[in-house]
C-alpha positions as CSV (number, residue, x, y, z in Angstrom):
1,V,1.7,-9.4,-0.5
2,E,4.4,-9.1,-3.2
3,L,5.0,-11.5,-6.0
4,N,8.2,-11.5,-8.2
5,L,7.1,-12.4,-11.7
6,F,10.4,-11.7,-13.4
7,R,13.8,-10.3,-12.3
8,W,12.6,-6.9,-13.6
9,F,8.9,-7.0,-12.6
10,R,7.1,-7.3,-9.3
11,I,3.4,-7.0,-8.5
12,A,2.1,-6.1,-5.0
13,L,-1.3,-6.1,-3.4
14,T,-1.9,-4.1,-0.2
15,G,-4.9,-3.4,1.8
16,G,-6.1,-1.7,5.0
17,Y,-9.0,0.1,6.7
18,R,-9.3,3.8,7.4
19,F,-10.9,5.0,10.6
20,V,-11.9,8.7,10.8
21,S,-12.9,10.7,13.9
22,G,-13.5,14.3,14.6
23,V,-15.6,15.2,11.6
24,Q,-17.2,18.6,12.3
25,Q,-20.9,18.1,11.3
26,Q,-21.6,21.9,11.1
27,K,-18.9,22.2,8.4
28,L,-19.9,19.1,6.5
29,A,-23.7,19.0,6.6
30,G,-25.2,15.5,6.6
31,L,-21.9,13.7,7.0
32,N,-20.4,12.0,10.0
33,N,-17.4,9.9,10.9
34,R,-18.8,6.6,9.5
35,D,-19.2,8.2,6.0
36,F,-15.4,8.5,5.8
37,N,-14.5,5.1,7.2
38,S,-13.7,2.6,4.5
39,G,-11.5,-0.2,3.3
40,T,-8.6,0.4,1.0
41,L,-7.0,-1.9,-1.6
42,A,-4.1,-1.1,-3.9
43,L,-2.4,-3.0,-6.7
44,T,1.1,-1.8,-7.5
45,L,3.2,-2.7,-10.5
46,R,7.0,-2.4,-9.9
47,F,9.4,-2.3,-12.8
48,G,13.2,-2.1,-12.3
49,K,16.4,-4.0,-11.5
50,F,16.0,-5.8,-8.1
51,Y,19.0,-7.3,-6.3
52,K,19.4,-9.9,-3.6
53,S,22.3,-9.6,-1.3
54,R,24.4,-12.6,-0.4
55,D,25.0,-13.1,3.4
56,N,25.1,-9.3,3.9
57,D,28.6,-9.1,2.4
58,G,27.6,-6.4,0.0
59,V,28.0,-8.6,-3.1
60,R,25.1,-8.5,-5.4
61,D,23.8,-11.7,-7.2
């Protein structure tokens, strides 16, 4: 999800889930696949000059 707050500032929130398989227990004592599975969440602040194109004619607003 991305929200345009100003012409020069956007804020984005992204999320997901990481699935891990193939953990070698002899190398990582006491850990298994489930120990590495987890949800992820990121908040991104984007600063810059953002343009919208008009009808794909290459002219910037």
